C-alpha positions in Angstrom: 151.8 -128.2 37.2 149.3 -129.2 34.5 150.2 -132.9 35.0 149.5 -132.7 38.8 146.1 -131.0 38.1 145.2 -133.6 35.5 146.0 -136.4 38.0 144.0 -134.8 40.8 141.0 -134.3 38.4 141.3 -137.9 37.3 141.2 -139.2 40.9 138.2 -137.1 41.7 136.3 -138.4 38.7 137.2 -142.0 39.8 135.9 -141.4 43.3 132.7 -139.9 42.1 132.2 -142.8 39.6 132.9 -145.3 42.4 130.4 -143.5 44.7 127.7 -143.5 42.0 128.4 -147.1 41.2 128.1 -148.2 44.8 124.7 -146.5 45.1 123.5 -148.2 41.9 124.6 -151.6 43.2 121.9 -151.6 45.8 118.6 -153.1 44.8 115.5 -152.8 47.0 113.9 -156.2 47.5 111.7 -156.0 50.5 109.9 -153.4 52.7 108.1 -153.5 56.0 106.1 -150.4 56.8 104.7 -149.9 60.4 102.4 -146.9 60.6 100.3 -145.2 63.3 96.6 -144.8 62.7 95.1 -141.5 61.6 93.5 -138.7 63.8 91.1 -140.2 66.2 88.5 -139.0 68.8 89.8 -138.8 72.4 89.9 -142.1 74.2 88.1 -140.6 77.1 86.0 -137.4 77.6 86.9 -135.8 80.9 84.0 -134.5 82.9 84.3 -130.9 81.9 85.3 -131.5 78.3 83.6 -128.8 76.2 84.0 -130.8 73.0 82.6 -134.1 74.2 79.8 -134.0 71.7 81.9 -133.1 68.7 82.8 -136.7 67.9 79.7 -138.5 66.7 81.4 -141.8 65.9 82.4 -142.4 69.5 85.6 -142.4 71.6 88.8 -143.6 69.9 87.3 -143.7 66.4 88.9 -142.2 63.3 87.7 -138.7 62.6 86.9 -137.2 59.2 90.3 -135.5 59.2 92.0 -138.8 60.2 90.3 -140.6 57.3 91.4 -138.0 54.7 95.0 -137.9 56.2 95.5 -141.7 56.0 94.1 -141.8 52.4 96.8 -139.2 51.7 99.4 -141.4 53.5 98.6 -144.2 51.0 99.4 -141.8 48.2 102.7 -140.9 49.8 103.6 -144.6 50.0 102.6 -145.0 46.4 104.9 -142.2 45.3 107.8 -143.6 47.4 107.5 -147.1 46.1 105.8 -146.7 42.7 108.6 -148.3 40.8 108.9 -151.1 43.3 105.3 -152.4 43.5 102.8 -152.8 40.7 99.9 -150.5 40.2 97.4 -153.3 40.7 97.1 -155.1 44.0 98.4 -158.7 44.1 98.3 -160.8 47.2 101.6 -162.4 46.4 103.2 -159.0 46.3 101.8 -157.1 49.2 100.2 -158.1 52.5 98.5 -155.8 55.0 97.8 -156.7 58.6 96.5 -154.7 61.6 95.9 -154.8 65.3 92.3 -155.6 66.1 91.2 -152.1 66.9 88.6 -150.2 64.7 90.8 -147.2 64.1 93.8 -149.3 62.9 91.6 -151.5 60.7 90.0 -148.5 59.1 93.4 -146.8 58.7 94.7 -149.8 56.8 91.8 -149.7 54.4 92.3 -146.0 53.8 96.1 -146.4 53.2 95.4 -149.2 50.7 92.8 -147.1 49.0 95.4 -144.3 48.5 98.0 -146.8 47.3 95.8 -148.8 44.9 93.2 -146.7 43.0 91.7 -148.8 40.2 94.2 -148.5 37.3 92.2 -150.2 34.5 88.7 -151.1 33.5 89.0 -154.6 35.0 89.5 -153.2 38.5 87.2 -150.2 38.1 84.0 -152.0 38.9 81.9 -148.9 39.6 82.2 -145.9 37.2 81.9 -143.3 39.9 83.9 -145.0 42.6 87.7 -144.7 42.5 88.2 -147.6 45.0 88.7 -151.3 45.0 88.4 -153.7 48.0 91.8 -155.0 49.3 92.0 -157.4 52.2 93.2 -156.3 55.7 94.2 -159.2 58.0 93.9 -159.2 61.8 97.0 -161.3 62.5 99.5 -158.6 63.3 102.3 -159.6 65.8 102.1 -156.1 67.3 101.2 -156.7 70.9 100.1 -153.1 71.7 96.8 -154.4 72.9 98.4 -155.6 76.2 98.6 -152.0 77.4 95.4 -151.4 79.5 94.5 -155.1 79.4 96.6 -156.5 82.2 95.1 -160.0 82.2 96.5 -160.6 78.7 100.1 -160.0 79.8 100.3 -159.7 83.6 104.1 -159.2 83.6 103.8 -156.2 81.3 101.1 -154.6 83.5 103.3 -155.2 86.5 106.4 -153.6 85.1 104.4 -150.7 83.6 102.8 -149.7 86.9 106.1 -150.0 88.7 107.6 -147.6 86.2 104.7 -145.2 86.2 104.7 -145.0 90.0 108.4 -144.4 90.2 108.2 -141.8 87.5 105.4 -140.0 89.3 107.3 -140.0 92.6 110.4 -138.7 90.9 108.5 -135.9 89.3 106.9 -135.0 92.6 110.3 -134.9 94.3 111.6 -132.6 91.6 108.6 -130.4 91.9 107.7 -130.8 88.3 104.2 -132.2 88.8 103.1 -131.3 92.3 101.1 -128.2 91.3 100.0 -129.4 87.8 98.1 -132.5 89.0 95.7 -130.7 91.3 95.4 -127.7 88.9 94.3 -129.9 86.0 92.2 -132.1 88.2 90.2 -129.1 89.5 89.5 -127.8 86.0 88.9 -131.1 84.1 86.7 -132.5 86.9 88.6 -135.8 87.2 90.8 -137.3 89.9 94.4 -137.3 88.7 97.0 -139.3 90.7 99.8 -140.2 88.4 101.6 -139.1 85.2 99.5 -141.7 83.4 96.3 -139.9 84.4 97.8 -136.6 83.4 99.1 -138.0 80.1 95.7 -139.4 79.1 94.1 -136.1 79.8 96.7 -134.3 77.6 96.2 -137.0 74.9 92.5 -136.1 74.8 93.4 -132.4 74.5 95.9 -133.1 71.8 93.4 -135.2 69.8 90.9 -132.4 69.9 93.5 -129.8 68.8 94.6 -132.1 65.9 90.9 -132.0 64.7 90.8 -128.2 64.7 89.1 -127.6 68.1 90.2 -124.9 70.5 91.9 -125.6 73.8 90.0 -124.7 76.9 91.1 -121.4 78.3 92.4 -122.9 81.6 95.0 -125.0 79.8 96.2 -122.7 77.0 99.1 -121.3 78.9 100.4 -124.7 80.0 99.7 -126.9 76.9 103.0 -126.5 75.0 105.6 -127.5 76.1 104.7 -128.3 79.7 101.6 -130.6 79.3 102.8 -132.1 75.9 106.0 -133.0 77.7 104.1 -135.1 80.2 102.3 -137.0 77.4 105.7 -137.7 75.7 106.9 -138.9 79.1 104.0 -141.3 79.4 104.6 -142.6 75.9 108.2 -143.4 76.7 107.3 -145.1 80.0 105.1 -147.5 78.1 108.2 -148.9 76.3 110.8 -147.8 78.8 112.6 -151.0 79.8 114.0 -153.8 77.6 111.4 -156.1 79.1 108.6 -153.8 78.0 109.9 -153.6 74.5 110.2 -157.4 74.3 106.6 -157.8 75.3 105.0 -155.0 73.2 107.0 -154.9 70.0 109.4 -157.8 70.3 107.2 -160.2 68.3 106.6 -157.6 65.6 110.3 -157.0 65.2 110.9 -160.7 65.1 108.5 -161.2 62.2 110.1 -158.3 60.3 113.5 -159.8 60.7 112.4 -163.3 59.9 110.8 -162.1 56.7 113.9 -160.2 55.7 116.0 -163.2 56.5 113.7 -165.5 54.4 113.7 -163.0 51.5 117.5 -162.8 51.5 117.7 -166.6 51.3 115.1 -166.8 48.6 112.7 -168.7 51.0 110.0 -166.2 51.6 106.7 -167.8 50.6 104.7 -166.2 49.1 107.7 -164.2 47.8 106.2 -160.8 48.7 107.8 -157.4 48.3 106.0 -155.4 51.0 104.1 -155.9 54.3 102.1 -153.1 55.9 101.5 -153.1 59.6 98.7 -150.8 60.9 99.4 -150.0 64.5 99.9 -147.4 67.2 102.2 -144.7 68.5 104.1 -147.0 70.8 104.3 -149.6 68.0 106.7 -147.1 66.4 108.3 -146.0 69.7 109.0 -149.5 70.8 110.7 -150.3 67.4 112.7 -147.1 67.4 113.9 -147.7 70.9 114.8 -151.3 70.2 116.7 -150.5 67.0 118.5 -147.4 68.3 119.0 -148.6 71.9 118.5 -144.9 72.8 117.6 -143.9 76.4 116.7 -140.4 75.2 113.0 -139.4 75.5 111.4 -139.4 72.1 108.3 -137.4 71.2 105.0 -139.2 70.6 104.8 -140.2 66.9 102.2 -138.1 65.1 99.1 -139.5 63.5 100.2 -141.3 60.3 103.9 -141.5 61.2 105.6 -144.6 59.9 108.8 -146.6 60.2 109.9 -148.1 56.9 112.4 -150.9 57.2 113.9 -151.6 53.8 116.0 -154.6 52.7 118.5 -154.2 49.8 120.6 -156.7 47.8 124.1 -155.5 46.8 126.0 -156.4 43.7 128.2 -158.7 45.9 125.0 -160.5 47.0 125.2 -159.0 50.5 122.0 -157.8 52.1 121.7 -154.5 53.9 119.0 -152.8 56.0 117.9 -149.2 55.9 115.5 -147.8 58.5 113.6 -144.7 57.6 111.2 -142.6 59.7 108.4 -140.5 58.3 107.2 -138.2 61.1 103.6 -137.6 59.9 101.0 -138.7 57.4 102.2 -136.1 54.8 106.0 -136.5 55.4 107.8 -137.4 52.2 111.3 -136.7 53.4 112.2 -139.6 55.6 114.9 -139.4 58.3 117.5 -142.1 58.0 117.8 -143.9 61.4 121.4 -144.7 62.4 121.8 -148.1 64.0 124.3 -148.2 66.9 127.6 -149.9 66.0 126.4 -150.3 62.5 125.3 -146.9 61.1 123.1 -146.8 57.9 122.9 -148.9 55.9 123.5 -151.9 58.2 124.3 -155.5 57.1 121.3 -157.8 57.7 123.4 -160.2 59.9 124.6 -157.3 62.0 121.1 -155.9 62.3 119.9 -159.2 63.6 122.7 -159.4 66.2 122.0 -155.8 67.4 118.3 -156.4 67.9 118.4 -159.9 69.3 118.2 -158.6 72.9 114.5 -157.5 72.4 113.3 -160.7 70.7 111.4 -162.9 73.1 112.1 -166.6 73.0 108.6 -167.5 74.4 106.3 -164.5 74.5 103.5 -166.3 76.4 105.9 -167.5 79.0 107.5 -164.1 79.5 104.0 -162.5 79.8 103.1 -164.8 82.7 106.5 -164.9 84.4 106.7 -164.3 88.1 107.1 -160.8 89.5 110.5 -159.5 90.6 111.0 -159.5 94.4 110.4 -156.1 95.9 108.1 -154.8 93.1 105.1 -152.8 94.3 102.2 -152.4 92.0 99.4 -149.8 92.0 96.7 -151.1 89.7 94.7 -147.9 89.7 93.9 -147.5 86.0 94.2 -144.0 84.5 90.9 -142.3 83.7 88.8 -145.4 83.3 91.1 -148.1 82.0 91.6 -146.6 78.6 94.8 -146.6 76.6 96.6 -143.6 75.0 97.3 -144.7 71.5 
């Protein structure tokens, strides 16, 4: 009996040692972080908005709360990767890029300020200022800007409006929106025709709540989960089809994969460790949908949420990918995203194969491709041609 017990104990110890060894064999070598900007003012102020004068910097701009939160986000990333990147910024180690929108450019600066406080006298150029300038580039491959700017990618605009009209009609047939549209239109003072109109109104309400302002009394009973559900629905319609994902986030995913491939082969030049992408809610939604191939509706990513795509080298010189989702600016407990037919981690080559379907061969050509026969387009822009991101 003692002999059997000793053998079992020995096998258990061997398995635990093997498990610990396999974990230690993985070495982090490259990270891409795609994050949503911080809290912002509403993109539109509806006619009867009681808080329209509470945002002095203008529509769509980062708020004071958003600035503080994204500075905190930088500290979170510093704690996560403190042993991976140096304390002092080096352009050959980290690169930060952003879409060309004020709030994403400012968010990038704040994240970098949180990640790289001056650590020595050389970088501390002003005694009372714990900050140093770090470049933010405007060359992000994130194509989120095409939403709301149809002339930049006519094919995306066409597919979006087809999807939003179909979704609106389906909701009307199901009785899910028939009463809510006129009710909200009456109280907000705006004409609401589609789920896009309603979603943009709810986005304005959600932005105000996130900044500590009270909901108007007429909406309080319907806000959560009913109206928030319509906003989530709009977010998912923005990146609903494979074609939409190819056009909005396909180029971004392509660059992330190309960089990981070059890093694995020792050909990344400069040989950086990390690239930061300052973007939008549907930057993250598009990537999540592309990677997971999920048809399930996903909630709108919160301000400061991020998708961290990590590349590891194993002891056998294989390369594996881990995708981690941080759901808010303060989240420090990332969710491991399981990749279909691969799990987590996923071998780099398999990851490339799985995501190939959303990588455009010629983005410009696809943006200007002809419409599909039978498509009907309603180009009525929601609440003044603004975009919910």
